[in-house]
N, C-alpha and C positions, 0 to 999 in steps of 0.2 A: 403546490409541490409538497411531497411528503417530507417529513423531518428526517434528515440524513446525518445529523451530528452524532448519532449513536454509533454509526459505523465508520465515519470518516473523521480522522483526527489530524489537525495541523500540528506537526511535531517539530519543535525547535525552529520555528520560522522567525528568526531575528533579522528582519529585512533591513537592508541599508538603503531604503528608497524614500524621498522627501517631497511629497506633494502637499502643499498647504490646502486646507479646506477653504481658506479665504483668499480671494484674489483681488488685489487692489490695483489702482493706477491704470485702469483701462482707459484708453484714449477716447476721443470724441469724433474720430473720422467717420463720415457718413457712408453707409452702404447704400449704393444706388438701387432704385427699384425700377426694374425694366419691365414689369409685368403689365404696364399700361395703366395702372391705377394711379390716381392723383394722391392717394394716401401716402404719408411718410412712413418710414420704418418704425417711428415711435409708436404707432398704433399697435404694432406687434407685441410690444412689451406689456400691454395692459391685459393680455390673456388670449385665450383661444376663442376666435369669433368667425364670422362669415364674410369678412372683408374681401376675401379672394375666392368666394364661391364660384364654381364653374371652371376653375383652373385645373389643369391636369399637370402633375409634376412627375418627373422620372427620378428614381432613387437608385443609385448604383452602390451596392455593398457586397461584402463577402458572405458566404453561407451563414456565418454566425450573426449576421446583421439583418437576416430576413424576418422581419416582424410578421407574425401570423396574420392571415387575411382578415380574420375576425376583428383584430385590433385596427387594421387599416380601414375596414368598413366603419368602425366606430369613429375614427378620425374624419372620414368623409361625412358621416352623419353630423358631426359637430361643426365642421367648417365648410362643407360643400366642395372641398378640394379632393380630387381623385388622385390616387397614387399608383403609378406604374413601377412596381418593384422589380429591379433587375439584379441577378446574382452572377458574380464572377469571382474567380480565385483572387486572393490578395495580390499576388504578383502581377496578374493580368490587369487588375484595376489600375495599378500605377502606370503600366504601359499604355492603357487606354487613355488615361488623363494626359500623359505626355504627348501621345499621338494626336489626340483631339485638339489640344492647345496649339500644337504646331500647325494644324490645319485651320486654326481660328474657329473651332467649333466647340460648343460646351459639351463635355462628356455626359452630363446629366444635370439636373437641377440641384441634387444633393448627392455627394459622393463620400466615400471613405477618405479620411485623411489620417494617416498613421503618424505616430510621434516621430518616426524616422524620416518622414517626408517634409517636416515642418520647415527646415532650413531651406530646402530647394524651392518649396512653394512660396515661402515668404519672399525670397529673392526674385522669383519670377513674376510675382503679381498676379498669379493665375486664380487666386481665390479672394472672395469678398470679405473684408474685415467685418466681423459679426458684432462689434461693440454695441451698436445702436439697434441691432435686431434682436438681441437676446435680453431676456429679463435680467436685471441686475441681481435679483435674488437668486436666480438660477446659476449665474456665474459665480456668485459668492459661495454658494453651497456645493459647487462642483469640486471634487477632490483633485482634478488634474488640469483645470483650465490654465494654470500658469505655464504648463509645458507647451501649450498651444498659443501662447501669447508672445509675440515678437514686436519689439519697438512699440509696446502698448496697444498693438492690434491683435484682437482675438481671431486667429486664423480658422479655427474649427472648435466645435463644442464636443468635449469628450463624452462618449456614450458607453465605453467599455473600459473598466479599470483592470488592466492586466499586469501581471508580473510573473517571473519564472519560478516554477516549483518542480519537484520531482514526484511522480506518483508511483506507488508500489502496490502491487496486488499481494497483500500479506496472506491471503488464503493459499495462493500458489507457493509463496515463500515457505509456509508452514508444512505444506506437502513435501517440500524438499528438506525439512528439518531445520529451517532457518526461522528463528523467533525474534530476532532483533533487526532494526532498520539499519541500513548501511550508514556509516559516519565518515567514510573517506572514499576516494576513487578506488582504492584497492579493495575495499569492502564491496563496492558495486561490482567490480570485476570478479571477485571470488564468489559472490552470491550468484551472479549470472552463470558462472561455470558450473556451480552446483545444481542450479535449476536445469541446465542443459544436460548434465551428466545423468541426472536421475529421471530424465525424460518427462519432466513436468512441462517445459516449454522448449521447443526446438531452437527458437531464436528469442532469448529472454528480453533483449533490450530494443526498444523503439526509439530511434533518434534520427532526425532528418540528416541526410548526407547528399542530397541532390542540389542542383544549382538553383536554390530557392532561398528566400529571406530566412526561413525557419532554420536552415542549416547554419547560416552565419550566426543567428541568434543563439543556437546551441553552443557554438564555439565561444561566443561572448560570455554566455552563462558560466561555462567552465572556467574561463579566465577570471571572472568576477568572484566565483566561489573559491578560487585559490588566492584571493587577495590581490589580484593584478589589475592593471589598467591597459587599455589599448594604446593610449597616447599620453604624452605629457601636456602641459598647458599651452605649449606652442605647436601642438599637433605633430610632434615628432613621434614616429612609431616606437613602441616599447615591447614589441613582440618578436623582434628579429633575433635576439640572442637565444641560444639554445637552452639557457637557464631560465628564460622568461616564462611567465605563466602561460603566454600565448603558445609558445613552442611545446610546453609540457601538455597543454590541453589538446593540441593537434596530435601529438604522439599517442595520447590516451585514446582518442577517437579511432586512430588507425589500428591500435591494438584490439579494440572492440570488433572492428571489421575483419582483421586478419584471423582472429580466433573464432570467427563465425558466431559471435554472440548477438549480431544484428542480422536481419534478413539479407540474403545476397543481392536482392533488388533494391536495397535501401538507398542506393545512389540515384534512384529515379523517383522515390516516394516523397510526397509533400507532407506537411505537418498534419493536414486533415487525414490523410491515408495512414499516418503513424498513429493518430488517435483511434482510427478504426481498428488497427491491430490490437491495441490495448483493450478497446471496448469488446472485441471478439474473444478475448482471452488468449490471443496468440502472442502476447508479450506480457511480461510480469513487471517490467520497469519502463515507465515513460520518462525518459531523461530530460525532455523539454516539454513542459506542460504549463497549464494555466489553472488557477484556483476556480475560475468561473465556469469551467467546463464540466465540473463534477456531476451536475444534474443529468447530463446526457449519459454518463457512465453508470449512473445508479437508477436509471429508468428501465424497468423490465421490457418496455415496448421497443427500446432502441439498443439495448445492451445485453450481452451474454454474461456480464459480470455484476449484474445489479445486486446480487445477494452476497457478493464477496466482500471481504474486509479490505477496504482501500485506504491506504495511508498517504498523506501528503506531507512532504518534508521540504525544507529549504535545500537547495543544491549543495551537497557537501564538497569540501576541497580535498587537497592531498593529505592534510593533517587533521586529526580530530579537533573539533572546535572551530575550524575554518568553515565559513559558509557565507554565501552572498548571492544576491540576485539584483534585478533592476526592473524598473517599470516600463511597460510598453503599452500605454493607453492608446485607444483609437478614438477618432473623432468624426463628427459629421460636419462637412463643409459645403459652402455654396460657391461654385465656380463663378468667376467674374463675368463670364460670357452667358450665364444663365439668363433667360428672359422671364423667369418667374421667381425672382429673388424673395419677394415678400411672402409668397405662398410656401416657398422652400424653407424660409426662416420660421414660419409658423409651424411647419412640420417638425423642425428641430426642437422648438420650444415645447411642443406637445410631447415629443419623445423624452424630454428631460423631466416630465412629471412622474410622480411616484408610481402610478398604476402601470405605465409603460416600462419604467425601469424594472419593476418587479416581474412583469411579463417576460422581458428580455433575459432576466436571470433564471426564472423558473422554467421557461420553455426548453425542453431537452435538445432542441436543434440549435439553440442559441447559447445559453449559458453565459451571458455577459455580466460580469460582476459590476453592480451599479457604481456610477461615479458620483451620485448625489448622496450627500452624507446622511440626510434624514431617512432616505430609503435604506441605506445600510443599517442604520440604527433600528429601523422598524423591523427589518428582516431578522436582525440579531435578537431583538426583543421577542419576536414571535418564534424564535428557535428554528428559523428557516434558512439562516445563513450558515454555511458549512463552517463550523468552529468559529462562530461570530466573534467570540471574545478575543481570539488571537488576531483575527483579521482587523477588528476595530482598534486593537492596540498597536498595530503595525502600519496600517494603511496611511496614516498621516506622516509617516517618516520615509515614504518611498521616494527615491531619487532617480533621475534619468541615467541612462548608460554613460553619457558624457557629461561630467560636471560643468564643463564650459559651454554646454549647449550642443544640440545636434548640428553638425556641419551641413552646408548645402550639398556637398558631394557625398553624403552618406549613402544614397542609393547605389552609386558606382562602387563605393568601397565595399558595401555588404555583398553586392553581386560578385565582386572580385574575390572576396573572402569565401563565399560559397563555392565558387569555381575552384579555388585552391583546395578546399576540403575534399571535393570530389576527386580531384587529381591525386591528392596524397593517399586517400584510402584505397584508390584503385591501383596505386603503385606506379602512376605515370611520372611522378616527381617525388623526391624526398622531402620531408618536412622542412629541412634546412633550405633547400632550393626554393620551395614555394614561398616561404616566409620572406626571403630576400626579394623575390619577385614582387610580392605584395607590398613590401616597404617601398620599392621603387615606383610602383603604381600610384601610391599615395602622393608622391611628388607631382605626378601629372594631374591628379584630381584637384589639388589645392590651388 
């Protein structure tokens, strides 16, 4: 990957997020090995070998989890394990897992496990605890393993360290006569109006407003950036009042839609499609983005803005100096119904090694920010980590969205929140009506 720190700056990212690099207290519950081998899971922790040669495993991940075939071929050469990689949208993977488990069928041997699914999957028992399958060193060196650990059981191994940022195409900003980055919601609004008025970009802002997880996350991001929380420590909603950060954030999104600062079809677009708008130069502000995806934007083979000046900032709030974000790491898990647990676990251990973590970061179709601390340090040392100094100084302080842990009913809540956003921006309900409805729905989820 080419060095891109000369053109991309991480500006004012004082993240309030806390993932420790060291994870302790992992339990000793055994992960069963249904592959037919008499070997125990302990053999996996000693390294990559050919204990499961001849096995074929299926791996179900979103587009940014599609490891290049050349890397998969190398894994097969080292282990004798063949990999059938399947791609599906993030939302559809969750639905596939739920549907498969209801039918008592394994959705794959390795699947995506998002931070937001941890509560639900831990309660359901759908996934194999990985404590005895993973190398202790790999767990200790992973920046997000604690978020996937419930009751001392490691539910999944994080492969992508994600958190929310805002991306700005400063080349397009300067064409409109704007030379400073926005520091508040009002600045974002005014800058977008100027970009539109001067014909630089017809629809300056890309932000998901469809009934997808990314839409809910965008709303959460704005709430956190304004210093707010979604719930108190007893899970009582804090977004119902019109003076709340939740209500203010929702009204802000509606204003963006009403003033035609986002595409009219935004209510149907996914986060990937929003990324494509920014990559094509059809949006100058990506309001909900990730630091790991910059490689794709700066690769001339995949992007129209590869030569532009792209700035990455922490999501600003309503007042100058307010800013906040949260972590959204993604993991690799092994369903309890998988018949190839040993081979699947070896694949995950292989992915956690530095060469694969670097590949997943540098590949323009992936852009996964490494979760392994020594990989981050190496990329930073080699000047290949986008503003590595700032990332390294903040990554160890990244906290989850919910201080009290992700609730098991989070998927229902996020879907309801995304539905609410679409209803409000399309004018089907007022923000006040929708927020009251969402608060009542929380009672039925708990």
